[in-house]
Backbone as ProteinMPNN parsed JSONL, in Angstrom:
{"seq_chain_A": "XXXXXXXXXXXXXXXXXXXXXXXXXXXXXXXXXXXXXXXXXXXXXXXXXXXXXXXXXXXXXXXXXXXXXXXXXXXXXXXXXXXXXXXXXXXXXXXXXXXXXXXXXXXXXXXXXXXXXXXXXXXXXXXXXXXXXX", "coords_chain_A": {"N_chain_A": [[348.012, 160.266, 206.731], [349.357, 158.274, 209.174], [351.893, 157.034, 210.419], [352.131, 153.917, 211.772], [353.833, 151.331, 212.341], [355.749, 149.674, 214.069], [357.964, 147.112, 213.724], [361.161, 146.039, 214.214], [363.684, 146.067, 212.17], [366.866, 144.252, 212.445], [370.046, 144.654, 211.347], [373.175, 143.722, 210.941], [374.604, 145.908, 211.243], [373.241, 147.862, 212.46], [370.024, 148.376, 213.957], [366.898, 148.791, 212.529], [363.76, 150.875, 212.352], [360.53, 152.654, 212.437], [358.933, 154.765, 214.255], [356.792, 155.255, 216.64], [356.305, 158.497, 216.479], [356.124, 158.775, 213.243], [358.844, 159.375, 212.751], [361.566, 157.656, 211.257], [364.463, 155.318, 212.751], [367.539, 154.756, 212.531], [369.461, 153.089, 214.498], [372.819, 152.824, 215.251], [375.173, 149.673, 215.612], [377.114, 148.895, 218.778], [380.615, 149.292, 218.248], [380.592, 149.039, 215.309], [381.789, 148.322, 212.2], [380.786, 150.508, 209.887], [380.308, 149.313, 206.219], [380.286, 149.231, 202.523], [378.163, 147.621, 201.874], [376.319, 147.045, 204.053], [375.514, 149.834, 204.488], [373.812, 150.074, 201.771], [372.141, 147.975, 202.721], [370.845, 148.159, 205.106], [370.175, 151.279, 204.502], [367.799, 150.344, 202.265], [366.26, 148.96, 204.247], [365.389, 150.999, 205.305], [364.1, 152.3, 204.007], [361.719, 150.755, 203.32], [360.475, 150.805, 205.124], [358.094, 153.028, 204.776], [354.637, 153.968, 204.05], [354.07, 155.139, 202.324], [354.079, 158.429, 202.772], [356.486, 160.875, 203.001], [358.801, 160.254, 205.669], [361.066, 161.919, 208.393], [364.683, 160.951, 209.482], [366.719, 159.535, 212.161], [369.502, 158.873, 212.786], [371.34, 157.066, 214.761], [374.542, 157.34, 215.809], [376.3, 157.043, 217.529], [377.695, 155.325, 218.877], [379.725, 153.95, 216.896], [382.231, 152.165, 215.0], [383.662, 153.02, 212.43], [383.154, 154.28, 209.485], [383.605, 153.437, 205.703], [384.618, 154.925, 203.147], [383.103, 154.645, 200.999], [380.653, 153.649, 201.549], [379.861, 156.181, 202.943], [379.584, 157.829, 201.348], [377.502, 156.632, 199.538], [375.116, 156.86, 201.557], [374.76, 160.01, 201.848], [372.273, 160.318, 199.795], [372.35, 160.849, 197.461], [371.526, 161.375, 194.007], [370.51, 159.181, 194.113], [367.097, 157.325, 194.514], [364.793, 157.939, 197.401], [363.222, 157.645, 200.507], [362.974, 159.219, 202.54], [362.921, 162.257, 204.116], [364.152, 163.954, 205.382], [367.491, 163.91, 207.225], [368.91, 163.481, 210.769], [372.256, 162.954, 212.332], [373.23, 162.118, 215.316], [376.184, 161.959, 217.506], [378.41, 161.415, 219.749], [381.272, 161.956, 220.307], [383.577, 164.471, 220.174], [385.157, 163.742, 218.328], [383.996, 162.349, 216.266], [381.415, 164.176, 215.607], [383.425, 166.029, 214.168], [384.448, 164.417, 211.92], [381.582, 163.785, 210.948], [380.55, 166.759, 210.397], [383.028, 166.646, 208.324], [382.065, 164.705, 206.461], [379.134, 165.856, 205.751], [379.836, 168.611, 204.08], [381.478, 167.99, 202.266], [379.965, 165.861, 201.166], [377.662, 167.232, 200.549], [374.334, 165.974, 201.087], [371.377, 165.271, 200.03], [369.326, 165.531, 200.981], [367.233, 168.391, 203.532], [369.923, 168.026, 206.17], [370.866, 167.359, 209.609], [373.33, 168.086, 212.356], [373.769, 166.812, 216.028], [374.026, 166.913, 218.946], [372.444, 165.268, 221.193], [369.633, 163.411, 221.144], [367.226, 164.729, 221.738], [367.239, 167.554, 221.28], [367.281, 166.698, 218.195], [365.431, 164.935, 217.164], [363.202, 167.369, 217.917], [364.347, 168.89, 215.796], [363.643, 166.921, 213.282], [360.954, 166.696, 213.898], [359.992, 168.996, 212.444], [360.568, 168.582, 209.802], [358.681, 166.586, 209.237], [356.286, 166.957, 207.41], [357.186, 167.431, 204.772], [357.846, 167.192, 201.675], [359.587, 166.801, 199.819]], "CA_chain_A": [[348.072, 158.599, 207.046], [349.721, 157.992, 210.076], [353.05, 154.72, 210.42], [352.045, 153.155, 213.181], [354.512, 150.343, 212.23], [356.783, 149.802, 215.43], [359.296, 146.649, 214.271], [362.68, 146.738, 214.566], [364.618, 145.074, 211.401], [367.983, 143.428, 213.116], [371.095, 143.864, 210.374], [374.822, 143.646, 210.979], [375.425, 146.671, 211.687], [371.98, 148.631, 212.199], [368.762, 148.407, 214.513], [365.804, 150.06, 212.092], [362.752, 150.815, 213.101], [359.503, 153.212, 212.666], [358.614, 155.65, 215.695], [354.767, 155.416, 216.622], [356.137, 159.633, 216.127], [356.34, 159.024, 211.804], [360.255, 159.582, 212.815], [362.172, 156.509, 211.79], [365.057, 155.507, 213.493], [368.552, 153.416, 212.547], [370.316, 152.975, 216.186], [374.075, 151.948, 214.628], [375.511, 148.999, 216.594], [378.273, 149.782, 219.221], [381.403, 149.246, 217.499], [380.498, 148.801, 214.154], [382.467, 149.037, 211.28], [380.43, 150.193, 208.46], [380.8, 148.724, 204.902], [379.498, 149.845, 201.34], [377.161, 146.784, 201.967], [375.586, 147.513, 205.2], [374.556, 150.791, 203.581], [373.085, 149.322, 201.386], [370.924, 147.288, 203.146], [370.02, 149.674, 205.516], [368.854, 152.353, 203.26], [366.666, 149.634, 201.649], [365.235, 148.907, 205.553], [364.31, 152.644, 205.942], [362.588, 152.45, 202.699], [360.849, 149.963, 203.496], [359.522, 151.551, 206.65], [357.19, 153.738, 204.024], [353.796, 153.372, 204.04], [352.703, 156.361, 201.455], [354.253, 159.373, 202.414], [358.188, 160.526, 203.156], [359.592, 160.547, 207.248], [362.416, 162.034, 208.32], [365.228, 159.351, 209.651], [367.077, 159.873, 212.827], [370.687, 157.939, 212.368], [372.468, 157.383, 216.062], [375.611, 156.992, 215.752], [377.212, 157.815, 218.893], [378.553, 153.928, 219.333], [379.618, 153.768, 215.359], [383.942, 152.622, 215.272], [383.949, 153.593, 211.49], [382.7, 153.455, 207.931], [383.868, 153.908, 204.592], [384.391, 155.858, 202.214], [381.989, 154.319, 200.113], [379.383, 153.922, 202.341], [379.144, 157.908, 203.464], [379.05, 158.561, 199.826], [376.19, 156.398, 199.315], [374.324, 157.163, 202.553], [374.29, 161.383, 201.386], [371.48, 160.205, 199.234], [372.489, 161.678, 196.428], [372.025, 160.774, 192.885], [369.442, 157.834, 194.082], [365.747, 157.683, 195.172], [364.61, 158.321, 199.268], [361.862, 157.933, 200.759], [363.248, 160.498, 203.565], [362.661, 163.96, 203.719], [365.826, 164.945, 206.079], [367.937, 163.089, 208.669], [369.637, 164.135, 211.73], [372.789, 162.266, 213.24], [373.786, 162.157, 216.662], [377.251, 161.489, 218.219], [378.986, 162.039, 221.226], [382.775, 162.448, 220.51], [384.484, 164.888, 219.143], [386.145, 163.033, 216.745], [382.851, 162.422, 215.131], [381.267, 165.418, 215.076], [384.566, 166.037, 213.296], [383.976, 163.098, 210.776], [380.519, 164.239, 209.826], [380.662, 167.776, 210.132], [383.495, 166.742, 207.265], [380.589, 164.502, 205.845], [378.559, 166.731, 205.548], [380.729, 169.654, 203.704], [381.751, 166.886, 201.454], [378.992, 164.665, 200.259], [375.699, 167.683, 200.268], [373.77, 165.314, 200.753], [370.203, 165.945, 199.048], [367.73, 166.243, 201.54], [368.194, 168.377, 204.536], [370.613, 167.03, 207.604], [372.312, 167.852, 210.056], [374.281, 167.393, 213.131], [373.421, 167.033, 217.08], [374.865, 165.581, 220.456], [371.488, 164.902, 221.714], [368.6, 163.294, 220.839], [366.066, 164.962, 221.844], [367.282, 168.152, 219.78], [367.079, 165.89, 217.007], [363.813, 165.094, 217.462], [362.628, 168.102, 217.71], [364.23, 169.007, 214.499], [363.137, 165.919, 212.7], [359.412, 166.641, 213.56], [359.422, 169.806, 211.184], [360.7, 168.024, 207.919], [357.915, 165.626, 208.858], [355.632, 166.871, 206.475], [358.072, 168.144, 203.578], [357.559, 166.38, 200.187], [360.98, 167.043, 198.438]], "C_chain_A": [[349.068, 158.802, 207.937], [350.464, 156.502, 210.429], [352.624, 154.972, 211.954], [352.901, 151.838, 213.524], [355.48, 150.487, 212.602], [357.829, 148.589, 215.112], [360.257, 146.984, 214.19], [363.16, 144.705, 213.418], [366.182, 144.903, 212.649], [369.001, 143.697, 211.491], [372.136, 143.99, 210.861], [375.056, 144.584, 211.637], [374.254, 148.168, 212.435], [370.666, 147.977, 213.062], [367.644, 149.648, 214.045], [364.106, 150.179, 212.315], [361.873, 152.176, 212.846], [358.697, 153.655, 214.039], [357.314, 155.755, 215.822], [354.368, 157.467, 216.501], [355.904, 159.99, 214.438], [357.798, 159.385, 211.701], [360.559, 158.131, 212.742], [363.89, 156.679, 212.23], [365.941, 154.404, 213.012], [369.349, 154.136, 213.528], [372.033, 152.016, 215.189], [374.658, 150.889, 215.984], [377.021, 148.935, 217.14], [379.775, 148.909, 218.371], [381.438, 148.714, 216.073], [381.758, 149.176, 212.812], [381.663, 148.687, 209.836], [380.488, 150.423, 207.116], [380.36, 149.451, 203.871], [378.024, 148.641, 201.413], [376.138, 146.803, 203.275], [375.479, 148.882, 205.061], [373.338, 151.015, 203.515], [371.519, 149.182, 201.424], [370.348, 148.27, 204.499], [369.55, 150.854, 204.528], [367.922, 151.476, 202.786], [365.576, 149.07, 203.258], [364.882, 149.844, 206.001], [363.784, 152.888, 204.474], [361.952, 151.914, 202.8], [359.643, 149.988, 204.811], [358.432, 152.557, 206.088], [356.154, 152.995, 203.657], [352.69, 154.437, 203.668], [352.836, 157.707, 201.325], [355.682, 159.328, 203.334], [357.642, 160.599, 204.839], [361.012, 160.658, 206.831], [363.361, 160.694, 209.161], [365.896, 160.116, 210.626], [368.029, 158.648, 212.896], [371.229, 158.222, 214.416], [373.247, 157.298, 215.905], [376.612, 157.078, 216.782], [377.984, 156.247, 219.688], [379.611, 153.686, 217.854], [381.587, 153.498, 215.835], [384.524, 153.298, 214.389], [383.145, 153.717, 210.668], [383.812, 154.394, 206.807], [383.674, 154.808, 203.68], [382.902, 156.185, 201.636], [380.672, 154.381, 200.445], [379.144, 155.161, 203.266], [378.994, 158.257, 202.464], [377.789, 157.977, 199.882], [375.208, 157.016, 200.111], [374.04, 158.808, 202.551], [373.013, 161.348, 201.166], [370.96, 160.73, 198.219], [372.116, 161.073, 195.26], [371.13, 159.056, 193.263], [367.903, 158.184, 195.187], [365.712, 157.403, 196.953], [363.25, 158.149, 199.598], [361.671, 159.096, 201.733], [363.727, 161.894, 203.446], [363.702, 164.994, 204.634], [365.8, 163.568, 206.975], [368.742, 163.903, 209.279], [370.449, 162.697, 212.008], [373.085, 162.317, 214.382], [375.09, 161.374, 217.116], [377.276, 162.24, 218.972], [380.311, 162.505, 221.303], [383.032, 163.339, 219.754], [384.939, 164.636, 217.905], [385.062, 162.563, 215.608], [381.855, 163.404, 215.008], [382.1, 165.947, 213.874], [384.134, 165.078, 212.116], [382.629, 163.681, 210.08], [380.079, 165.481, 209.682], [381.713, 167.64, 208.305], [382.896, 166.225, 205.896], [379.961, 165.083, 204.494], [379.055, 167.703, 203.741], [380.898, 168.724, 201.935], [380.995, 166.115, 200.203], [377.65, 165.984, 200.073], [374.431, 166.742, 200.172], [372.529, 165.8, 200.176], [369.038, 166.131, 199.667], [368.367, 167.229, 203.154], [368.737, 167.42, 205.948], [371.007, 167.587, 208.399], [372.553, 167.546, 211.399], [373.957, 167.308, 214.965], [374.231, 166.595, 217.566], [374.015, 164.975, 221.168], [370.423, 164.364, 221.127], [367.313, 164.016, 221.114], [366.226, 166.259, 221.171], [367.236, 167.64, 218.749], [365.601, 165.349, 216.023], [363.125, 166.193, 217.143], [362.727, 169.184, 216.19], [363.98, 168.628, 213.547], [361.424, 166.683, 212.474], [359.1, 168.105, 212.55], [360.218, 169.708, 209.688], [359.635, 167.006, 208.471], [357.145, 165.451, 207.558], [355.828, 167.479, 205.203], [357.889, 166.589, 202.557], [358.571, 165.961, 199.697], [360.907, 166.27, 197.515]], "O_chain_A": [[349.873, 159.64, 207.531], [349.989, 155.383, 210.623], [352.753, 155.823, 212.834], [352.823, 151.285, 214.621], [356.317, 151.176, 212.019], [358.751, 148.593, 215.928], [360.518, 148.182, 214.081], [363.099, 143.484, 213.561], [366.243, 145.623, 213.646], [368.706, 142.981, 210.534], [371.918, 144.869, 211.695], [375.698, 144.42, 212.675], [374.688, 149.261, 212.799], [370.348, 146.864, 212.643], [367.42, 150.745, 214.557], [363.454, 149.14, 212.415], [362.619, 153.125, 213.088], [357.975, 152.912, 214.703], [356.698, 156.431, 214.997], [353.248, 157.977, 216.453], [355.577, 161.134, 214.122], [358.146, 159.733, 210.572], [360.168, 157.337, 213.598], [364.519, 157.732, 212.129], [365.496, 153.257, 212.972], [369.781, 155.288, 213.509], [372.096, 150.889, 214.699], [374.585, 151.261, 217.155], [377.994, 148.918, 216.386], [379.58, 147.762, 217.971], [382.347, 147.955, 215.74], [382.404, 150.218, 212.693], [381.637, 147.717, 209.079], [380.689, 151.566, 206.706], [379.938, 150.547, 204.241], [376.939, 148.997, 200.954], [374.994, 146.412, 203.045], [375.182, 149.189, 206.216], [372.406, 151.515, 204.144], [370.495, 149.619, 200.898], [369.35, 148.99, 204.478], [368.461, 151.003, 203.975], [366.825, 152.012, 202.936], [364.363, 148.869, 203.209], [364.141, 149.879, 206.983], [363.036, 153.801, 204.125], [360.947, 152.405, 202.286], [358.587, 149.469, 205.171], [357.741, 153.019, 206.995], [356.217, 151.874, 203.153], [351.544, 154.704, 204.028], [352.277, 158.371, 200.452], [356.057, 158.411, 204.064], [356.506, 160.887, 205.215], [361.758, 160.201, 205.965], [362.816, 159.62, 209.417], [365.917, 161.325, 210.396], [367.553, 157.522, 213.037], [371.379, 159.27, 215.045], [372.939, 156.396, 215.126], [377.811, 157.194, 216.529], [378.612, 156.181, 220.745], [380.501, 152.906, 218.194], [382.202, 154.218, 216.622], [385.481, 154.032, 214.638], [382.073, 153.209, 210.997], [384.469, 155.426, 206.945], [382.616, 155.404, 203.474], [382.074, 157.096, 201.665], [379.76, 154.967, 199.862], [378.345, 155.138, 204.202], [378.17, 159.166, 202.359], [376.871, 158.703, 200.262], [374.389, 157.725, 199.526], [373.069, 159.109, 203.245], [372.287, 162.023, 201.897], [369.801, 161.032, 197.937], [372.395, 159.878, 195.354], [371.281, 158.026, 192.606], [367.734, 158.926, 196.154], [366.546, 156.741, 197.571], [362.294, 158.532, 198.923], [360.657, 159.787, 201.834], [364.657, 162.423, 202.838], [363.932, 166.203, 204.604], [364.973, 162.716, 207.301], [369.284, 164.866, 208.737], [369.885, 161.602, 211.993], [373.518, 163.464, 214.273], [375.037, 160.144, 217.087], [376.673, 163.298, 219.154], [380.635, 163.326, 222.162], [382.774, 163.175, 218.562], [385.034, 165.211, 216.821], [385.259, 162.451, 214.398], [381.365, 163.337, 213.881], [381.595, 166.249, 212.793], [383.176, 165.475, 211.453], [382.584, 163.992, 208.889], [379.171, 165.6, 208.859], [381.35, 168.267, 207.31], [382.979, 166.726, 204.774], [380.045, 165.004, 203.268], [378.649, 167.418, 202.614], [380.432, 168.991, 200.828], [381.225, 165.881, 199.016], [376.661, 165.626, 199.434], [373.634, 166.811, 199.237], [372.637, 166.951, 199.752], [368.013, 166.662, 199.238], [369.419, 167.001, 203.751], [368.178, 166.489, 206.529], [371.676, 168.567, 208.069], [371.9, 166.566, 211.759], [373.92, 168.521, 215.174], [375.146, 165.954, 217.05], [374.461, 164.087, 221.895], [370.13, 165.135, 220.214], [366.326, 163.643, 220.481], [365.362, 166.385, 220.303], [367.061, 168.566, 217.957], [365.105, 165.39, 214.898], [362.411, 166.153, 216.14], [361.867, 169.886, 215.658], [363.928, 169.425, 212.609], [360.871, 167.058, 211.44], [358.015, 168.213, 211.978], [360.37, 170.542, 208.796], [359.873, 166.07, 207.708], [357.146, 164.474, 206.809], [354.907, 167.986, 204.563], [357.84, 165.385, 202.813], [358.633, 164.863, 199.145], [361.724, 166.328, 196.595]]}, "name": "protein", "num_of_chains": 1, "seq": "XXXXXXXXXXXXXXXXXXXXXXXXXXXXXXXXXXXXXXXXXXXXXXXXXXXXXXXXXXXXXXXXXXXXXXXXXXXXXXXXXXXXXXXXXXXXXXXXXXXXXXXXXXXXXXXXXXXXXXXXXXXXXXXXXXXXXX"}
C-alpha cells in the first residue's frame, strides 16, 4: 500500500505530515518549548497518518528551544502503541546532539532510533526501516 497523503497538520510546536516517499515528518517550530501536551498532540497527529502500514518518522528538531522531561519520556514510544517503525532525529547544534544522545541512553526508545546532523542521511537510514512491521 502506498501512502500518499501529504496534508500538513499544524500544531503549537510542530508541523507534521506524510511525505510522498512514505516517511512521515514532524518539524519542530522555531524556538518551540515542548511540554507533555505538545508531545501527546504530535503523537496523535503522527498516528493519524496511518493508512494500513507502519512507517518511519523523521523529526527535525534543529530549531527547538526546550523539551520537558515528561515530553521526552512520552516520545520514547515505550509502553504505548504506535504506527511508526523507527524514527530519526535531525539536530544542528552540539548541545542538541548531547541532549538527544542522553535521551536515547536514558529512555531507550522501543523502536529503532538514531540521531543525525543532516536530513539526507536520516532519510537514507529511514528508508531501510520502511517495511519493518515491529
